[in-house]
C-alpha positions as CSV (number, residue, x, y, z in Angstrom):
1,X,46.1,28.3,7.6
2,X,43.0,27.0,9.6
3,X,42.7,23.6,7.5
4,X,39.7,22.7,9.8
5,X,37.8,26.1,8.9
6,X,38.8,25.6,5.3
7,X,37.0,22.2,5.4
8,X,34.2,23.5,7.2
9,X,33.5,25.9,4.3
10,X,34.2,23.3,1.7
11,X,31.6,20.8,3.3
12,X,29.0,23.4,3.7
13,X,29.2,24.9,0.1
14,X,29.8,21.8,-1.8
15,X,26.8,20.2,-2.9
16,X,28.1,17.0,-3.8
17,X,28.8,16.7,0.2
18,X,26.5,15.1,2.6
19,X,24.8,18.2,3.9
20,X,24.0,19.5,0.4
21,X,23.0,15.7,-0.7
22,X,20.5,16.2,2.0
23,X,19.0,19.2,2.1
24,X,18.6,19.0,-2.2
25,X,16.8,15.9,-1.5
26,X,15.0,16.3,1.9
27,X,15.0,20.3,2.9
28,X,14.8,21.0,6.8
29,X,11.3,22.2,6.8
30,X,10.0,18.7,5.7
31,X,12.0,16.4,7.8
32,X,10.0,16.1,10.8
33,X,7.1,15.2,8.8
34,X,8.8,12.8,6.3
35,X,10.5,10.9,9.5
36,X,7.1,10.6,11.3
37,X,5.5,9.5,7.9
38,X,8.2,7.0,7.7
39,X,8.0,5.7,11.2
40,X,4.4,5.2,10.6
41,X,4.8,3.0,7.6
42,X,7.9,1.3,9.4
43,X,5.4,0.0,12.7
44,X,2.5,-0.6,10.2
45,X,4.8,-3.1,8.0
46,X,6.5,-4.5,11.0
47,X,3.0,-5.4,12.6
48,X,1.9,-6.9,9.3
49,X,4.9,-9.0,8.5
50,X,4.0,-10.7,11.8
51,X,0.4,-11.6,10.9
52,X,1.2,-12.3,6.9
53,X,3.3,-15.8,7.3
54,X,0.7,-17.1,9.7
55,X,-2.2,-16.7,6.9
56,X,0.0,-18.0,4.2
57,X,1.0,-21.0,6.1
58,X,-2.4,-22.0,6.7
59,X,-4.1,-20.9,3.4
60,X,-1.7,-23.1,1.4
61,X,-2.4,-26.1,3.0
62,X,-4.8,-27.5,0.4
63,X,-2.6,-25.2,-2.6
64,X,-5.3,-23.3,-4.6
65,X,-8.2,-25.3,-3.5
66,X,-9.8,-23.0,-1.1
67,X,-8.5,-19.8,-1.9
68,X,-10.9,-18.9,-4.5
69,X,-14.1,-19.1,-1.9
70,X,-11.2,-16.9,0.4
71,X,-11.4,-14.6,-1.8
72,X,-14.7,-14.5,-2.5
73,X,-15.2,-14.1,1.5
74,X,-13.0,-11.1,1.5
75,X,-14.7,-9.4,-1.6
76,X,-18.2,-10.0,0.1
77,X,-16.8,-8.6,3.6
78,X,-15.2,-5.9,1.7
79,X,-18.8,-5.0,0.3
80,X,-20.5,-4.7,3.6
81,X,-17.0,-2.8,5.1
82,X,-16.7,0.1,2.3
83,X,-19.8,1.6,2.9
84,X,-19.5,1.4,6.8
85,X,-15.8,2.8,5.8
86,X,-17.8,5.8,4.2
87,X,-19.9,6.7,7.2
88,X,-17.0,6.7,9.5
89,X,-15.1,9.1,7.0
90,X,-18.3,11.2,7.3
91,X,-17.7,11.7,11.2
92,X,-14.0,13.2,10.2
93,X,-11.2,12.9,8.3
94,X,-7.5,12.8,9.2
95,X,-5.9,11.9,12.6
96,X,-9.3,11.2,14.1
97,X,-10.2,8.8,10.8
98,X,-6.8,7.0,12.0
99,X,-7.4,6.6,15.5
100,X,-10.8,5.0,15.0
101,X,-10.2,2.6,12.1
102,X,-6.9,1.6,14.0
103,X,-8.3,1.2,17.2
104,X,-11.1,-1.0,15.9
105,X,-8.8,-3.5,14.0
106,X,-6.3,-3.7,17.5
107,X,-9.5,-4.7,19.2
108,X,-10.0,-7.4,16.6
109,X,-6.6,-8.5,17.0
110,X,-7.0,-8.8,21.0
111,X,-9.9,-11.4,19.9
112,X,-8.2,-13.3,17.4
113,X,-5.4,-13.6,20.4
114,X,-8.2,-15.2,22.5
115,X,-9.4,-17.5,19.5
116,X,-6.4,-18.7,18.5
117,X,-5.9,-20.1,21.7
118,X,-8.3,-22.8,21.5
119,X,-6.8,-26.1,20.6
120,X,-9.6,-27.8,19.1
121,X,-9.1,-29.0,15.3
122,X,-12.4,-28.0,13.9
123,X,-12.8,-24.7,15.5
124,X,-9.2,-23.6,14.6
125,X,-9.7,-24.5,11.1
126,X,-12.8,-22.0,11.1
127,X,-10.4,-19.4,13.1
128,X,-8.0,-19.8,10.1
129,X,-10.3,-19.1,7.7
130,X,-12.0,-16.3,9.0
131,X,-8.5,-14.8,9.9
132,X,-7.4,-15.3,6.3
133,X,-10.0,-13.2,5.0
134,X,-10.2,-10.5,7.8
135,X,-6.5,-10.0,7.5
136,X,-7.2,-9.2,3.6
137,X,-9.6,-6.7,4.9
138,X,-7.2,-5.3,7.6
139,X,-4.3,-5.2,5.2
140,X,-6.2,-2.7,2.5
141,X,-7.9,-0.4,4.9
142,X,-5.0,0.4,7.4
143,X,-2.4,1.0,4.4
144,X,-5.0,2.6,2.4
145,X,-5.7,5.4,5.2
146,X,-2.3,6.0,5.8
147,X,-1.4,6.7,2.1
148,X,-4.8,8.5,1.5
149,X,-3.4,11.0,4.6
150,X,0.3,11.1,3.0
151,X,-1.5,12.2,-0.3
152,X,-4.1,14.9,1.5
153,X,-0.9,16.5,3.0
154,X,1.7,16.3,0.5
155,X,1.3,17.8,-2.7
156,X,2.4,16.3,-6.2
157,X,6.2,17.4,-6.2
158,X,6.9,16.3,-2.5
159,X,4.7,13.0,-3.2
160,X,7.0,12.3,-6.4
161,X,10.2,12.9,-4.0
162,X,9.4,11.8,-0.8
163,X,7.2,8.7,-1.3
164,X,10.0,6.8,-2.4
165,X,11.7,7.4,1.5
166,X,8.5,6.7,3.3
167,X,8.3,3.1,1.5
168,X,11.6,2.4,2.3
169,X,11.0,2.9,5.8
170,X,8.1,0.6,5.4
171,X,10.5,-2.0,3.8
172,X,12.8,-1.9,7.0
173,X,9.8,-2.3,9.3
174,X,8.9,-5.5,7.0
175,X,11.8,-6.5,7.2
176,X,12.5,-6.5,10.5
177,X,9.1,-8.0,11.2
178,X,9.9,-10.6,9.2
179,X,12.9,-11.6,10.9
180,X,11.5,-11.2,14.4
181,X,8.5,-13.1,13.4
182,X,10.6,-16.0,12.2
183,X,12.9,-16.2,15.2
184,X,10.3,-16.1,17.7
185,X,8.1,-18.8,15.8
186,X,10.4,-21.6,17.7
187,X,9.5,-20.1,21.0
188,X,6.2,-18.3,21.4
189,X,2.8,-19.9,20.8
190,X,1.6,-18.5,17.3
191,X,-1.4,-17.0,19.1
192,X,0.8,-13.9,20.4
193,X,1.5,-12.9,16.7
194,X,-1.8,-10.9,16.9
195,X,-1.0,-9.5,20.3
196,X,2.0,-8.0,19.4
197,X,0.5,-6.6,16.1
198,X,-2.1,-4.6,18.3
199,X,0.4,-3.0,20.3
200,X,2.3,-1.9,16.9
201,X,-1.0,-0.5,15.6
202,X,-1.3,1.8,19.1
203,X,2.3,3.0,18.2
204,X,1.3,3.6,14.8
205,X,-1.6,6.1,16.0
206,X,1.2,8.0,18.2
207,X,3.3,8.2,14.7
208,X,0.3,9.5,12.8
209,X,-0.3,12.3,15.2
210,X,3.1,13.5,15.3
211,X,3.3,13.7,11.7
212,X,0.2,15.7,11.3
213,X,1.4,18.0,14.4
214,X,4.8,18.5,12.1
215,X,2.4,19.7,8.7
216,X,0.4,21.8,10.6
217,X,3.3,23.5,12.3
218,X,5.1,23.7,8.6
219,X,1.7,25.1,7.2
220,X,1.3,27.6,10.1
221,X,5.1,28.7,9.5
222,X,5.5,29.1,5.9
223,X,5.3,32.4,4.3
224,X,3.7,31.6,1.3
225,X,1.2,29.2,2.1
226,X,0.0,28.8,-1.8
227,X,3.5,27.6,-2.0
228,X,3.6,24.7,-4.3
229,X,6.4,22.6,-2.0
230,X,4.6,23.9,1.7
231,X,2.8,21.4,3.2
232,X,-1.1,21.3,2.9
233,X,-3.1,22.8,5.5
234,X,-3.8,20.3,8.1
235,X,-4.3,20.5,11.8
236,X,-4.1,18.2,14.9
237,X,-7.5,17.5,14.8
238,X,-8.2,16.6,11.3
239,X,-6.8,17.3,8.0
240,X,-8.6,20.0,5.3
241,X,-12.5,19.1,4.7
242,X,-13.7,19.0,1.4
243,X,-15.4,22.7,1.6
244,X,-12.0,23.8,2.7
245,X,-10.2,23.1,-0.3
246,X,-13.0,24.2,-2.7
247,X,-13.1,27.6,-0.5
248,X,-8.9,27.8,-1.2
249,X,-9.4,27.3,-5.1
250,X,-12.0,30.3,-4.9
251,X,-9.8,32.4,-2.8
252,X,-6.5,33.2,-4.4
253,X,-4.9,34.3,-1.3
254,X,-5.7,30.9,0.4
255,X,-7.2,32.6,3.4
256,X,-8.9,30.2,5.7
257,X,-12.4,29.8,6.8
258,X,-13.9,31.3,9.6
259,X,-12.7,29.9,12.9
260,X,-15.2,27.5,14.6
261,X,-17.4,26.3,11.4
262,X,-17.9,23.0,10.3
263,X,-18.8,22.7,6.9
264,X,-17.8,19.1,5.9
265,X,-20.1,17.6,2.9
266,X,-21.5,14.1,4.2
267,X,-21.7,12.3,1.4
268,X,-22.0,8.8,0.8
269,X,-19.2,6.0,-0.5
270,X,-21.2,5.9,-3.6
271,X,-20.0,9.4,-4.1
272,X,-16.8,8.1,-4.8
273,X,-17.9,5.2,-7.0
274,X,-19.8,7.7,-9.1
275,X,-16.7,9.9,-9.7
276,X,-14.8,6.7,-10.7
277,X,-16.8,6.0,-13.8
278,X,-17.5,9.6,-14.6
279,X,-14.1,10.8,-14.8
280,X,-12.1,9.0,-17.7
281,X,-8.9,9.5,-15.7
282,X,-10.1,7.8,-12.4
283,X,-12.0,4.8,-14.8
284,X,-8.5,4.4,-16.2
285,X,-7.0,3.8,-12.6
286,X,-10.0,1.4,-12.2
287,X,-9.0,-0.8,-15.2
288,X,-5.4,-0.7,-14.4
289,X,-5.6,-1.4,-11.0
290,X,-8.0,-4.2,-11.4
291,X,-6.1,-6.1,-14.2
292,X,-2.5,-6.0,-11.8
293,X,-4.7,-7.1,-9.3
294,X,-6.1,-10.2,-11.5
295,X,-2.3,-11.1,-12.8
296,X,-1.2,-10.8,-9.0
297,X,-3.5,-13.2,-8.0
298,X,-3.3,-15.6,-10.3
299,X,0.5,-16.0,-9.8
300,X,-0.7,-16.4,-6.0
301,X,-2.4,-19.4,-6.6
302,X,0.0,-20.9,-8.9
303,X,2.3,-20.5,-6.0
304,X,-0.1,-22.3,-4.1
305,X,-0.4,-25.0,-6.0
306,X,3.4,-25.5,-6.9
307,X,4.2,-25.3,-2.9
308,X,1.6,-28.2,-2.3
309,X,2.9,-30.2,-5.4
310,X,6.4,-29.8,-3.8
311,X,5.1,-32.0,-0.7
312,X,6.1,-29.2,2.2
313,X,4.6,-29.6,5.7
314,X,3.4,-26.4,7.7
315,X,7.0,-25.9,9.1
316,X,8.6,-26.1,5.8
317,X,5.7,-23.7,3.9
318,X,6.3,-21.2,6.7
319,X,10.2,-21.7,6.4
320,X,9.8,-21.3,2.6
321,X,7.1,-18.6,2.8
322,X,9.6,-16.7,5.1
323,X,12.9,-16.8,3.1
324,X,10.4,-15.7,-0.2
325,X,9.4,-12.4,2.2
326,X,12.9,-11.8,3.0
327,X,14.1,-11.7,-0.5
328,X,11.0,-9.6,-1.5
329,X,11.8,-7.1,1.2
330,X,15.4,-6.8,0.8
331,X,15.1,-6.5,-2.9
332,X,12.6,-3.8,-2.5
333,X,14.8,-1.7,0.1
334,X,17.7,-2.1,-2.1
335,X,15.3,-0.7,-5.2
336,X,13.9,2.3,-2.8
337,X,17.3,3.4,-1.2
338,X,19.0,3.9,-4.8
339,X,16.7,4.3,-7.3
340,X,12.6,4.7,-6.7
341,X,12.5,8.6,-7.2
342,X,15.3,8.3,-10.0
343,X,13.4,6.0,-11.8
344,X,10.1,7.8,-11.6
345,X,11.8,10.9,-12.5
346,X,14.0,9.9,-15.1
347,X,11.6,7.4,-16.8
348,X,8.6,9.4,-16.1
349,X,5.2,8.2,-14.5
350,X,4.0,6.8,-17.8
351,X,6.7,4.6,-18.8
352,X,6.8,2.9,-15.1
353,X,3.1,2.6,-14.8
354,X,4.1,0.6,-18.8
355,X,6.8,-1.3,-17.8
356,X,5.4,-2.9,-14.8
357,X,2.9,-5.0,-16.3
358,X,5.7,-6.2,-18.8
359,X,7.3,-8.0,-15.5
360,X,3.7,-10.3,-15.8
361,X,4.1,-10.9,-19.7
362,X,7.6,-12.3,-19.2
363,X,6.9,-14.2,-16.1
364,X,3.4,-15.6,-17.6
365,X,5.8,-16.7,-20.5
366,X,8.4,-18.5,-18.5
367,X,5.7,-20.2,-16.7
368,X,4.0,-21.6,-19.7
369,X,7.8,-22.7,-20.9
370,X,9.2,-23.7,-17.7
371,X,6.7,-24.7,-14.9
372,X,8.4,-25.1,-11.8
373,X,8.6,-23.9,-8.1
374,X,12.0,-22.1,-9.0
375,X,10.4,-20.4,-11.5
376,X,7.4,-19.2,-9.5
377,X,9.4,-18.4,-6.8
378,X,11.6,-15.9,-8.3
379,X,8.5,-14.3,-10.5
380,X,6.8,-14.0,-7.0
381,X,10.1,-12.0,-5.8
382,X,10.4,-9.8,-8.5
383,X,7.1,-9.0,-8.8
384,X,6.5,-8.2,-5.3
385,X,9.7,-6.3,-5.2
386,X,8.4,-4.2,-8.0
387,X,5.5,-3.6,-6.8
388,X,6.3,-2.6,-3.6
389,X,9.1,-0.4,-4.3
390,X,7.9,1.5,-7.6
391,X,4.5,0.5,-8.5
392,X,3.0,1.6,-5.4
393,X,4.7,4.6,-4.8
394,X,3.8,5.8,-8.4
395,X,0.0,4.7,-7.8
396,X,-0.3,7.0,-5.1
397,X,1.2,9.8,-6.9
398,X,-1.9,9.0,-9.5
399,X,-4.3,10.4,-6.4
400,X,-2.4,13.8,-5.9
401,X,-4.1,15.2,-9.0
402,X,-7.9,14.0,-7.8
403,X,-10.2,16.6,-6.2
404,X,-9.8,16.6,-2.5
405,X,-13.5,17.0,-2.0
406,X,-13.8,13.0,-3.4
407,X,-10.4,11.6,-2.9
408,X,-10.9,9.8,0.1
409,X,-14.2,8.4,-1.4
410,X,-12.7,7.2,-4.6
411,X,-9.8,6.2,-2.9
412,X,-11.2,3.8,-0.6
413,X,-13.4,2.2,-3.3
414,X,-10.3,1.9,-5.7
415,X,-7.9,0.5,-3.1
416,X,-10.5,-1.7,-1.0
417,X,-13.7,-2.6,-3.4
418,X,-11.8,-3.0,-6.6
419,X,-8.5,-4.9,-5.6
420,X,-11.0,-7.6,-3.9
421,X,-13.1,-7.5,-7.3
422,X,-9.6,-8.1,-8.9
423,X,-8.6,-10.9,-6.2
424,X,-12.2,-12.5,-6.9
425,X,-12.5,-12.3,-10.5
426,X,-9.2,-13.8,-11.1
427,X,-9.4,-16.6,-8.4
428,X,-12.7,-17.6,-9.0
429,X,-11.6,-17.6,-13.2
430,X,-8.3,-20.0,-12.0
431,X,-10.4,-22.2,-9.8
432,X,-12.8,-22.9,-12.6
433,X,-9.4,-23.5,-15.4
434,X,-8.2,-25.8,-12.9
435,X,-11.6,-27.7,-12.6
436,X,-12.0,-27.9,-16.4
437,X,-8.5,-29.6,-16.6
438,X,-6.1,-26.9,-17.7
439,X,-2.6,-27.2,-16.5
440,X,-0.6,-24.3,-14.7
441,X,1.5,-23.7,-18.0
442,X,-1.9,-23.3,-19.8
443,X,-3.5,-20.8,-17.7
444,X,-0.1,-18.8,-17.7
445,X,-0.1,-18.4,-21.4
446,X,-3.6,-16.9,-21.5
447,X,-2.9,-14.4,-19.0
448,X,-0.3,-12.9,-21.5
449,X,-2.5,-10.9,-23.5
450,X,-4.4,-9.2,-20.5
451,X,-0.9,-8.4,-18.9
452,X,0.0,-6.9,-22.4
453,X,-2.8,-4.5,-22.4
454,X,-2.5,-3.3,-19.0
455,X,0.8,-2.1,-20.6
456,X,-1.1,0.3,-22.6
457,X,-3.7,1.4,-20.1
458,X,-0.8,2.2,-17.4
459,X,0.8,4.4,-20.5
460,X,-2.0,6.3,-20.8
461,X,-3.0,6.5,-17.1
462,X,0.7,8.1,-16.5
463,X,0.7,10.8,-19.7
464,X,-3.0,11.8,-18.4
465,X,-1.7,12.3,-14.6
466,X,1.1,14.5,-16.0
467,X,-1.0,16.6,-18.0
468,X,-3.5,17.1,-14.8
469,X,-0.8,17.8,-12.5
470,X,0.5,20.7,-14.9
471,X,-2.9,22.3,-14.8
472,X,-3.0,22.5,-11.1
């Protein structure tokens, strides 16, 4: 008997085998696209977790005293940046937009590399403040753009299966970036951190180009372009334009537009704002995002005050924040690898969006009863890990049922101006309450009802997304 042949046959036909397991979860036709998307996010977060510890070490020097004003600066800059971003979007979507946005930020990083070489304390202080504000804007734009491109390329079913995998790749990049940054801090001048991140942004552009090429290849090879699991019609030059999507909705055969025509509708970013407040579904997403951002920012401010109260110098602050980042990302990776897709599929999107704000409810109650550095560190690790591993991919799924004619504008507004608005509201409120003599415990208990209300909003938005997905 040919035992080797029997073994090979069993492995090929056994769905419990590695090959069957992989094919069931990641078909061969989708592997290149998912692989390049994962590499894109890996490089992006590898660079970001070089940049973030530098901001935190400087930002927490005075506890939460300067954070409200830094968030105010971030919000004002965001208000200026969003219309500019809308203008850039009007010049073309997809890979062309990625190159323009990422190239711009890479040049910014080169400027910071030069500015951080200046040793004058007064100038260095202002460079640190500008860098804090800039990184907040950078983080939202580059990550939001990546997820927008992915949401435009993947359909709802694909997004639910693959966004967890892609997020796990980003988490690995964050872990690697944090470890490398921590090891290089003793041997390399911190001004070189922006230079390294600039190089990684260039690498991100390469990964993005290969991703779009892979998606375009799948679309060209597909026998049934209208199949729900096939890739959307992307090209190596641009993702589908809004008018292309409208024409496909009218044409049941999904026939392409005439070659050589460019009928993109050039609309203002305010079209996205109008779409948000004329759609109950998008208004629900708006409310959910702004409240969970307010809760997260309040925890961020409390973290700064607890760290200041502990009397840590800059080196020890950097060490503590690096350890927090490590554990956040390690926990995130474990959940992503073993459970993100399973949790979303088994619980359903509605319950996922309900349970996440419950973390804030429990956390604020604990801070009110046991206000300590250990509790705030534990809460930061849990809420950030849950946000990265589960809630971030789940929020991206919400956008897969949004009309693609306004997707870029809506998502840009919600992911930037609204998120920074939540930062601004909660940071200013936190600063005012501290100024009026409120303790950290009193502020924590005051946020419990708001977090509880967000559980209800999340449940409604999740159920609405599921209904809209069935209608598409």
